[in-house]
C-alpha positions as CSV (number, residue, x, y, z in Angstrom):
1,X,136.8,51.6,-20.7
2,X,133.6,51.5,-22.5
3,X,132.4,48.1,-23.1
4,X,129.1,46.6,-25.4
5,X,128.3,43.2,-24.3
6,X,125.6,40.9,-26.5
7,X,124.0,37.9,-25.1
8,X,120.4,36.2,-25.4
9,X,119.9,36.8,-21.8
10,X,120.5,39.8,-19.6
11,X,120.8,39.2,-15.9
12,X,119.0,35.7,-15.9
13,X,120.1,32.4,-16.5
14,X,123.7,31.4,-16.3
15,X,125.0,33.8,-19.5
16,X,122.9,36.4,-18.3
17,X,124.1,36.7,-14.9
18,X,127.9,36.1,-16.1
19,X,127.3,39.4,-18.5
20,X,125.8,41.1,-15.5
21,X,128.7,40.4,-13.4
22,X,131.1,41.6,-16.0
23,X,128.8,44.9,-16.3
24,X,129.1,45.4,-12.7
25,X,133.0,44.9,-12.6
26,X,133.4,47.2,-15.7
27,X,131.4,49.9,-13.7
28,X,133.4,49.5,-10.8
29,X,137.0,50.0,-12.7
30,X,135.3,53.5,-13.7
31,X,134.3,52.3,-17.2
32,X,130.7,52.0,-18.7
33,X,128.8,48.9,-19.9
34,X,125.8,48.2,-21.9
35,X,124.1,44.6,-22.2
36,X,122.4,43.8,-25.5
37,X,119.8,41.3,-25.1
38,X,117.3,39.2,-27.1
39,X,114.9,37.5,-24.6
40,X,112.8,39.8,-22.8
41,X,112.3,39.5,-18.9
42,X,115.5,41.0,-17.0
43,X,115.6,41.7,-13.3
44,X,115.9,45.3,-11.8
45,X,119.2,45.1,-11.2
46,X,120.0,44.8,-14.8
47,X,117.9,47.5,-16.0
48,X,120.9,50.4,-16.0
49,X,123.0,48.4,-18.7
50,X,120.3,46.8,-20.6
51,X,119.6,47.3,-24.3
52,X,116.6,45.2,-26.0
53,X,117.5,44.2,-29.6
54,X,114.8,44.1,-31.8
55,X,111.0,43.7,-31.7
56,X,108.9,40.8,-30.4
57,X,107.0,40.5,-33.6
58,X,110.2,40.1,-35.5
59,X,111.6,37.6,-33.0
60,X,108.5,35.5,-33.4
61,X,108.9,35.5,-37.4
62,X,112.6,34.6,-36.9
63,X,111.7,32.1,-34.6
64,X,109.4,30.5,-37.0
65,X,111.9,30.3,-40.0
66,X,114.3,28.9,-37.5
67,X,111.8,26.1,-36.7
68,X,110.9,25.5,-40.5
69,X,113.9,26.4,-42.4
70,X,117.0,25.8,-39.8
71,X,117.6,29.8,-40.1
72,X,118.8,30.8,-37.1
73,X,120.8,34.0,-37.6
74,X,118.9,35.3,-41.1
75,X,116.2,37.1,-39.8
76,X,116.0,40.0,-37.1
77,X,117.2,42.4,-39.9
78,X,115.4,45.7,-38.4
79,X,116.7,44.7,-34.8
80,X,120.0,44.4,-35.8
81,X,120.1,47.5,-37.8
82,X,118.8,49.2,-34.7
83,X,121.7,47.4,-32.7
84,X,124.5,48.8,-34.9
85,X,123.0,52.1,-34.5
86,X,123.2,51.8,-30.6
87,X,126.6,50.5,-31.0
88,X,127.8,53.3,-33.1
89,X,126.2,55.9,-31.0
90,X,127.8,54.3,-27.6
91,X,131.5,53.7,-29.2
92,X,132.7,51.0,-27.6
93,X,136.2,50.4,-26.8
94,X,135.6,46.7,-26.9
95,X,132.7,44.5,-28.1
96,X,132.0,41.4,-26.2
97,X,130.0,38.8,-27.8
98,X,128.5,35.9,-25.5
99,X,125.5,33.8,-26.9
100,X,124.4,35.1,-30.5
101,X,121.7,32.3,-31.2
102,X,118.1,33.1,-29.8
103,X,116.4,34.7,-33.0
104,X,117.5,38.0,-32.1
105,X,120.2,38.7,-34.7
106,X,120.8,38.9,-38.3
107,X,124.4,37.3,-38.3
108,X,125.9,38.6,-41.9
109,X,124.8,42.1,-40.8
110,X,126.1,42.2,-37.7
111,X,129.6,41.1,-38.6
112,X,129.7,43.1,-41.7
113,X,128.8,46.1,-39.3
114,X,131.7,44.9,-36.4
115,X,134.3,44.6,-39.4
116,X,133.6,48.2,-40.5
117,X,133.9,49.3,-37.0
118,X,137.1,47.8,-36.5
119,X,137.0,47.6,-32.6
120,X,138.4,44.8,-30.8
121,X,135.9,42.0,-30.1
122,X,136.2,39.2,-27.7
123,X,133.6,36.4,-27.9
124,X,133.3,33.9,-24.9
125,X,132.1,30.8,-26.2
126,X,129.3,29.1,-23.6
127,X,128.7,26.3,-26.3
128,X,129.9,25.2,-29.6
129,X,127.1,27.0,-32.0
130,X,129.6,29.5,-33.4
131,X,131.5,26.6,-35.0
132,X,128.7,24.1,-36.1
133,X,125.9,24.1,-38.5
134,X,123.1,23.7,-36.6
135,X,124.2,22.1,-32.9
136,X,125.1,23.7,-29.5
137,X,126.9,20.3,-28.9
138,X,128.0,17.4,-30.8
139,X,129.6,15.1,-28.0
140,X,126.4,13.4,-27.1
141,X,125.9,12.0,-30.5
142,X,129.5,11.6,-31.4
143,X,129.1,14.1,-34.5
144,X,132.5,15.1,-36.2
145,X,131.0,16.8,-39.1
146,X,131.7,20.4,-37.7
147,X,135.7,19.5,-38.4
148,X,135.0,19.9,-42.1
149,X,131.6,20.7,-43.0
150,X,128.4,19.9,-41.6
151,X,125.3,18.4,-43.4
152,X,122.5,16.1,-42.8
153,X,122.5,17.0,-39.3
154,X,121.9,14.2,-36.6
155,X,120.4,16.8,-34.0
156,X,118.2,18.7,-36.1
157,X,115.3,18.4,-33.4
158,X,117.7,19.4,-30.7
159,X,118.4,23.2,-29.6
160,X,118.1,25.2,-31.7
161,X,114.9,23.3,-32.8
162,X,114.1,22.6,-36.3
163,X,111.2,20.3,-37.5
164,X,111.5,21.0,-41.2
165,X,114.2,21.5,-43.8
166,X,117.9,20.7,-42.6
167,X,120.1,23.9,-43.6
168,X,123.2,22.8,-41.8
169,X,125.5,22.9,-44.7
170,X,124.1,26.5,-45.4
171,X,124.8,27.5,-41.9
172,X,128.0,26.2,-41.8
173,X,129.2,28.1,-44.6
174,X,127.4,31.3,-43.5
175,X,129.2,31.2,-40.3
176,X,132.5,30.5,-41.6
177,X,132.1,33.3,-44.0
178,X,130.8,35.9,-41.7
179,X,132.8,35.1,-38.3
180,X,136.1,34.9,-40.1
181,X,135.7,38.4,-41.7
182,X,137.2,40.0,-38.5
183,X,140.8,40.9,-37.8
184,X,140.7,42.0,-34.2
185,X,138.6,38.9,-32.8
186,X,140.1,36.6,-29.7
187,X,137.9,34.0,-28.1
188,X,137.5,33.3,-24.4
189,X,136.8,29.7,-23.4
190,X,135.4,28.9,-19.9
191,X,137.1,25.7,-19.3
192,X,140.1,24.2,-20.9
193,X,137.8,21.4,-22.6
194,X,136.0,24.1,-24.7
195,X,139.5,25.5,-26.1
196,X,140.3,22.1,-27.7
197,X,137.4,22.1,-30.3
198,X,137.3,25.7,-30.9
199,X,141.1,25.4,-31.8
200,X,140.3,22.6,-34.0
201,X,137.6,24.2,-35.9
202,X,137.4,26.9,-38.6
203,X,137.8,29.8,-35.8
204,X,140.8,27.8,-34.9
205,X,143.1,31.2,-36.8
206,X,142.1,33.3,-33.7
207,X,143.9,33.6,-30.3
208,X,142.2,31.9,-27.4
209,X,142.2,32.8,-23.8
210,X,140.8,30.1,-21.0
211,X,138.9,32.3,-18.5
212,X,137.0,30.3,-16.0
213,X,133.3,30.7,-15.4
214,X,132.8,32.8,-12.1
215,X,130.1,32.6,-9.4
216,X,129.0,35.8,-7.5
217,X,129.6,34.2,-3.7
218,X,127.7,37.4,-2.2
219,X,124.7,35.7,-3.7
220,X,125.3,31.8,-3.7
221,X,126.9,31.1,-0.3
222,X,125.5,29.0,2.6
223,X,121.9,30.3,2.9
224,X,119.9,28.4,5.8
225,X,116.2,28.4,4.7
226,X,112.9,26.6,5.0
227,X,112.9,24.4,1.8
228,X,113.1,21.2,3.5
229,X,110.2,21.8,6.0
230,X,108.1,23.5,3.3
231,X,108.0,20.4,1.0
232,X,108.4,17.6,3.6
233,X,111.9,16.8,3.0
234,X,113.0,17.0,7.0
235,X,115.2,13.5,7.6
236,X,115.6,12.5,3.8
237,X,119.1,12.7,2.0
238,X,118.0,15.2,-0.5
239,X,119.8,14.8,-3.7
240,X,119.4,18.3,-5.7
241,X,119.6,18.7,-9.6
242,X,119.0,22.0,-11.7
243,X,119.1,23.2,-15.0
244,X,117.5,26.0,-16.9
245,X,116.1,23.6,-19.3
246,X,116.1,19.7,-18.9
247,X,116.5,18.7,-22.8
248,X,117.7,14.9,-23.8
249,X,121.4,16.1,-23.1
250,X,120.9,17.2,-19.5
251,X,120.4,13.3,-18.5
252,X,116.8,13.4,-16.5
253,X,116.6,10.0,-17.1
254,X,119.8,9.1,-15.2
255,X,118.2,11.1,-12.3
256,X,115.0,9.1,-12.4
257,X,116.9,5.9,-12.5
258,X,119.2,6.7,-9.8
259,X,116.2,7.4,-7.5
260,X,114.5,4.4,-8.2
261,X,117.7,2.5,-7.4
262,X,118.4,4.3,-4.2
263,X,115.1,4.2,-2.7
264,X,112.9,6.1,-0.2
265,X,115.9,7.3,1.8
266,X,117.0,9.6,-0.8
267,X,114.5,12.3,-1.8
268,X,115.6,14.0,-5.4
269,X,114.6,17.5,-6.1
270,X,115.0,18.8,-9.8
271,X,114.6,22.1,-10.4
272,X,113.7,23.6,-14.2
273,X,111.0,21.3,-15.2
274,X,108.3,21.8,-17.5
275,X,104.8,21.0,-16.3
276,X,104.7,17.8,-18.3
277,X,108.2,16.5,-17.2
278,X,106.9,17.1,-13.9
279,X,103.7,15.1,-14.3
280,X,105.9,12.2,-15.6
281,X,108.3,11.9,-12.7
282,X,108.3,8.9,-10.3
283,X,106.2,9.3,-7.1
284,X,109.0,10.2,-5.1
285,X,110.7,12.8,-7.0
286,X,109.8,16.4,-6.4
287,X,109.9,18.3,-9.6
288,X,109.7,22.4,-9.6
289,X,109.6,24.6,-12.9
290,X,111.5,27.6,-11.0
291,X,112.9,29.1,-7.7
292,X,111.5,32.4,-7.1
293,X,114.9,34.3,-7.2
294,X,118.7,33.5,-6.7
295,X,118.5,33.6,-3.0
296,X,115.9,30.8,-3.2
297,X,118.1,28.7,-5.2
298,X,120.9,29.3,-2.9
299,X,118.9,28.0,0.0
300,X,118.4,24.9,-2.1
301,X,121.8,24.2,-2.8
302,X,122.5,24.8,0.9
303,X,119.7,22.5,2.2
304,X,120.7,19.5,-0.4
305,X,123.2,16.5,0.7
306,X,124.4,16.7,-2.4
307,X,124.1,18.2,-6.3
308,X,123.7,15.7,-9.0
309,X,124.6,16.7,-12.4
310,X,124.2,13.9,-14.9
311,X,124.7,16.2,-18.3
312,X,126.0,14.5,-21.2
313,X,127.5,17.4,-22.2
314,X,128.2,20.8,-21.3
315,X,130.9,23.6,-21.1
316,X,131.3,24.8,-17.6
317,X,127.9,24.7,-15.8
318,X,127.1,27.3,-13.2
319,X,125.3,24.8,-11.1
320,X,128.2,22.7,-10.5
321,X,130.0,26.0,-9.2
322,X,127.0,27.7,-7.5
323,X,126.2,24.3,-5.3
324,X,130.1,24.6,-4.3
325,X,130.1,27.8,-3.0
326,X,127.0,26.8,-1.0
327,X,129.0,24.3,0.8
328,X,127.5,21.7,-1.3
329,X,129.1,18.5,-2.6
330,X,128.7,17.7,-6.5
331,X,128.5,14.5,-8.7
332,X,129.3,14.7,-12.2
333,X,129.4,12.8,-15.5
334,X,132.9,12.7,-17.1
335,X,132.0,15.2,-19.9
336,X,133.0,18.5,-21.0
337,X,134.2,21.3,-18.4
338,X,132.3,19.3,-15.4
339,X,135.5,17.5,-14.3
340,X,137.6,20.9,-14.1
341,X,134.9,22.1,-11.6
342,X,135.3,19.4,-8.7
343,X,138.1,17.1,-7.5
344,X,138.0,14.3,-4.8
345,X,137.6,16.6,-2.1
346,X,134.5,18.2,-3.2
347,X,133.0,15.9,-5.6
348,X,132.7,12.8,-7.7
349,X,133.3,12.5,-11.4
350,X,131.4,9.1,-12.8
351,X,131.6,7.8,-16.6
352,X,129.2,9.1,-18.6
353,X,126.1,7.2,-18.2
354,X,127.2,4.9,-15.5
355,X,123.9,4.9,-13.5
356,X,125.8,2.6,-10.9
357,X,128.3,5.0,-10.4
358,X,125.9,7.8,-9.9
359,X,124.4,6.1,-7.4
360,X,127.4,5.1,-5.2
361,X,128.8,8.7,-5.8
362,X,125.4,10.2,-4.3
363,X,125.6,8.0,-1.5
364,X,129.0,8.6,-0.6
365,X,128.4,12.3,-0.8
366,X,125.6,12.2,1.1
367,X,127.1,10.6,4.2
368,X,130.1,12.9,4.1
369,X,128.1,16.2,3.1
370,X,129.0,17.8,6.4
371,X,132.7,16.7,6.4
372,X,133.0,17.8,2.8
373,X,131.4,21.6,3.3
374,X,135.0,23.0,3.9
375,X,136.5,21.9,0.9
376,X,133.4,22.9,-1.3
377,X,133.9,26.3,-0.2
378,X,137.6,26.3,-0.4
379,X,137.1,24.9,-4.2
380,X,134.6,27.5,-4.9
381,X,137.1,30.5,-4.2
382,X,138.9,29.5,-7.4
383,X,136.0,30.5,-9.1
384,X,134.9,33.5,-7.4
385,X,133.6,36.0,-10.1
386,X,135.5,39.0,-8.6
387,X,138.7,37.0,-9.6
388,X,137.5,35.1,-12.5
389,X,135.8,37.8,-14.4
390,X,138.5,40.5,-13.4
391,X,140.5,38.6,-16.0
392,X,138.2,40.1,-18.5
393,X,139.2,43.8,-17.4
394,X,142.9,42.8,-18.0
395,X,141.9,41.4,-21.4
396,X,139.8,44.0,-22.6
397,X,142.8,46.8,-21.7
398,X,145.2,44.5,-23.5
399,X,143.1,44.4,-26.5
400,X,143.0,48.0,-26.9
401,X,146.4,48.4,-26.9
């Protein structure tokens, strides 16, 4: 079985780690796998699978076009032509798409080539971007234009950010035309929630499988460390929050409000901030840009009394699963696939935007963190990458019949 995956990242961030886990499983099953990616910066363990799409200068031009003209997916012609040649050379049995946004692909060119190749294509939707004219999520702003045709996008300055002309109607039409060219296309949704809007979109004619995100429990497991002592947190109730980027929809403001309400007995640690966000934090909230590696992140999960994830819209966030795998209970808002990750044995689900409810959930989980740890580990078993991602191997073989 020869599988070519395509994703913005390779081996880093949640989608990049998922692609790497799948590649390892394909290889362990006797197959071969490549990961085409757009954003530089990959870990050594991902190098054997990695294929960089395009050129840095071309991606910068593409990024400028996106920012000014809302033209994500229209640039990177040379890079996409090189990718097509690599696909033809590799001759995959299955082509597995992940995130295609990130200014590294020309979508019309790519999908015309995929149609010519006539290979089975599997597309895992990590967000809603493939069936909208601009945004990655629409729940936060309550927009329903994706159901008919996007226009006058209310989230033009949300990711993928555009500060110039609105191209949402053009983008919607281009995606609808390009993505529906394929006959042998199947979608995978990482949670039941994502499968709903997907089936109601212009992509709803294609089959959909729900394959939950999986967590690598060899990397994320109870990991004692010195992070409490290193940052002067001994004796405090530590509330951890983690995101790759803390944009508006991730709910940072709810964390700072909860920190002020709960008082100095609780120390909030927020990972994934930029320097400006760190400078704006309340005095008692510790902000970090990133961890050194996944092992240090696992040590933070383990050191925390709970994980608070106040995201306002999301799919199936990996941070929830990683925390559970480290034995740490999780408090989430009722949005996207977050409620599918936890139950009362290992976390709390709060109505979206309810700061008082979030405070109560944090206090509750922090009091019971030790007693809840076994249930967290048990819940994490349901999302073990070795099991959940093995479903992809079965699906690859099924698609090739």
